[in-house]
C-alpha positions in Angstrom: -63.3 -43.4 45.8 -66.1 -46.0 46.5 -69.1 -46.7 44.3 -72.5 -48.1 45.5 -75.8 -48.8 43.9 -78.7 -47.3 45.8 -82.4 -47.8 45.3 -85.6 -46.5 46.9 -89.2 -47.6 46.7 -92.5 -46.8 48.4 -93.8 -50.4 48.7 -97.3 -49.4 49.9 -97.2 -52.0 52.7 -96.8 -54.7 50.0 -100.3 -54.2 48.6 -100.3 -54.1 44.8 -102.8 -52.5 42.4 -104.4 -55.9 42.2 -105.3 -55.5 45.9 -103.1 -58.4 46.9 -100.7 -58.1 49.8 -97.7 -59.9 48.4 -94.3 -59.4 50.2 -92.7 -62.1 48.1 -93.4 -60.1 44.9 -91.9 -57.0 46.5 -88.9 -59.0 47.6 -88.4 -60.4 44.1 -88.3 -56.9 42.7 -85.9 -55.6 45.3 -83.6 -58.6 44.7 -83.6 -57.8 41.0 -82.3 -54.3 41.6 -79.0 -55.7 42.8 -78.5 -52.7 45.0 -76.1 -52.3 48.0 -78.5 -50.0 49.9 -82.3 -49.9 49.6 -84.6 -47.3 51.3 -88.2 -48.4 51.6 -91.2 -46.3 52.5 -94.4 -47.8 54.0 -92.4 -50.9 55.0 -94.6 -51.4 58.1 -98.3 -51.6 58.5 -100.1 -48.6 60.1 -102.1 -50.3 62.8 -101.2 -51.5 66.3 -97.5 -51.8 66.9 -96.8 -51.3 63.2 -95.8 -54.8 62.3 -93.5 -55.3 59.3 -95.3 -55.7 56.0 -92.0 -57.0 54.6 -90.5 -59.2 57.4 -86.9 -59.7 58.3 -86.9 -63.3 57.3 -88.1 -62.5 53.8 -85.5 -59.7 53.5 -82.7 -62.1 54.5 -83.9 -65.2 52.7 -85.3 -63.9 49.5 -83.4 -60.6 49.0 -80.1 -61.5 50.6 -80.0 -58.2 52.5 -80.4 -57.2 56.2 -82.7 -54.5 57.6 -80.7 -51.9 59.5 -81.9 -51.5 63.1 -84.4 -48.7 62.9 -84.8 -48.3 66.6 -88.6 -48.9 66.5 -90.7 -51.8 67.8 -89.2 -55.3 67.6 -92.0 -56.3 65.2 -91.2 -53.5 62.7 -88.3 -53.0 60.4 -88.8 -49.3 60.0 -89.0 -45.9 61.6 -92.4 -44.3 60.7 -92.4 -46.9 57.9 -89.0 -45.9 56.6 -86.6 -48.9 56.4 -83.1 -49.3 55.1 -81.8 -52.6 53.7 -78.1 -53.3 53.5 -76.0 -55.8 51.5 -73.9 -58.1 53.6 -70.6 -56.3 52.9 -72.0 -53.1 54.6 -72.3 -52.4 58.3 -74.2 -49.8 60.4 -71.8 -47.4 62.1 -74.5 -45.2 63.6 -78.2 -44.6 63.6 -80.1 -41.3 63.9 -83.9 -41.3 64.2 -85.3 -37.9 63.3 -88.8 -36.8 64.4 -90.3 -34.5 61.8 -92.9 -31.7 62.2 -96.1 -31.4 60.3 -99.8 -32.3 60.5 -99.2 -36.0 60.0 -96.8 -38.1 62.2 -93.6 -38.5 60.1 -90.0 -39.4 60.8 -86.7 -39.8 58.8 -84.2 -42.6 59.4 -80.5 -41.8 59.0 -78.0 -44.6 58.9 -74.2 -44.2 58.7 -73.1 -47.1 56.5 -69.5 -48.3 56.5 -67.6 -50.7 54.3 -64.0 -51.0 52.9 -62.9 -48.2 55.1 -65.4 -45.7 53.6 -68.6 -44.3 55.1 -71.8 -42.9 53.6 -74.8 -41.5 55.4 -78.2 -42.6 54.1 -81.3 -40.6 55.1 -84.6 -42.4 54.2 -87.6 -40.1 54.0 -91.3 -40.2 53.3 -92.4 -36.6 53.4 -95.8 -35.2 54.2 -98.7 -34.6 51.8 -98.8 -30.8 52.4 -96.0 -28.6 51.0 -95.9 -26.5 54.2 -95.2 -29.7 56.2 -92.6 -30.9 53.6 -90.7 -27.6 53.9 -90.6 -27.9 57.7 -89.5 -31.5 57.5 -86.7 -30.9 55.1 -85.5 -27.9 57.2 -85.5 -30.2 60.3 -83.5 -32.8 58.4 -80.9 -30.2 57.3 -80.6 -28.8 60.9 -80.1 -32.3 62.3 -77.5 -33.2 59.6 -75.6 -30.0 60.3 -75.3 -31.0 63.9 -73.7 -34.4 63.0 -70.2 -35.1 61.9 -69.7 -34.1 58.3 -70.0 -37.1 55.9 -71.0 -37.8 52.3 -74.8 -38.0 52.4 -77.7 -39.1 50.3 -81.3 -38.3 51.2 -83.6 -40.6 49.3 -87.2 -41.7 49.3 -90.7 -40.5 48.5 -90.5 -36.7 48.7 -94.3 -36.3 47.8 -93.4 -33.1 45.9 -95.1 -32.8 42.5 -93.3 -29.6 41.5 -89.8 -29.5 40.1 -89.4 -25.8 41.0 -90.9 -25.4 44.5 -90.9 -27.1 47.9 -87.3 -28.3 48.1 -85.7 -24.9 49.0 -84.3 -26.3 52.3 -82.0 -28.6 50.3 -79.5 -25.9 49.5 -76.1 -27.5 49.0 -77.7 -30.8 47.8 -78.1 -31.8 44.2 -81.6 -33.2 43.8 -82.1 -35.9 41.1 -85.3 -37.3 39.9 -84.7 -40.1 37.4 -88.3 -39.9 36.0 -92.0 -40.2 36.8 -92.8 -42.8 39.4 -96.4 -42.2 40.4 -99.0 -43.5 39.8 -97.2 -46.7 38.7 -100.0 -47.8 36.3 -99.6 -44.5 34.4 -96.8 -42.4 35.9 -97.4 -38.6 35.8 -95.3 -37.3 38.8 -91.7 -37.7 39.8 -92.3 -38.0 43.5 -89.3 -40.2 44.3 -85.8 -38.6 44.4 -82.2 -38.7 45.4 -80.5 -35.7 47.0 -76.7 -35.7 47.2 -74.4 -33.4 49.2 -71.0 -32.3 47.9 -69.3 -35.5 48.9 -71.3 -37.7 46.5 -71.5 -37.8 42.7 -74.3 -39.5 40.8 -73.1 -41.5 37.8 -76.3 -43.1 36.6 -80.0 -43.2 37.6 -83.2 -44.8 36.3 -86.8 -45.6 37.0 -87.5 -49.4 37.1 -90.7 -49.9 35.1 -91.8 -53.3 33.9 -94.8 -55.6 34.0 -94.3 -56.5 37.7 -93.4 -53.0 39.1 -96.4 -51.5 37.4 -98.7 -53.6 39.7 -96.6 -54.4 42.8 -97.1 -50.9 44.3 -98.5 -47.6 43.4 -95.0 -46.2 43.1 -92.2 -47.4 40.7 -88.8 -48.0 42.3 -85.8 -45.8 41.3 -82.1 -46.8 41.3 -78.8 -44.9 41.2 -75.1 -45.5 41.0 -73.1 -43.1 43.1 -69.4 -42.4 43.9 -68.2 -40.9 47.2 
């Protein structure tokens, strides 16, 4: 059995509530999480070729992690803004870029991570603003996962779902965990950020990281979990 610390955060293209674009502040928070795997949403800017808001050199120098190859443009670190950062002891065994349906252009990034003879599939998501789109997107992710080799899997990110009872029906067979309210970071009222674990993964601890810095660094608070697989 292997344990890892996972984290996920919508970094809002590194623009804080003080209207400052500060990737160094974002990097400082991520480093403080001491996670093995971090899934980021809105890691790239929206315009042009979607250049990275949090650049590879900052990730490597200030966080001590490495962005997994997302298969996008060479100036980006993400796929539709989804990026996965890995600690040095983990390697990418395979990458799956998943196009998602819906009114807005969306995509999920799945990375098979290996280390110490064990493998874990991480699926980074930022789902759509409309529930009908989110349901289609989760169904597409499930279909793609079922076509892949079976593996312990964690889907994590900004699910954009305000309800605790509706909208996640496609995740049958997954345990969905919401450590707490993450949005809006200045006064959290909604638990939009989640972990979803299949039967090969057990969650042992999870929390929302709320402090003076995270309340202003983005409009979402980061979440963190310890899992065994």
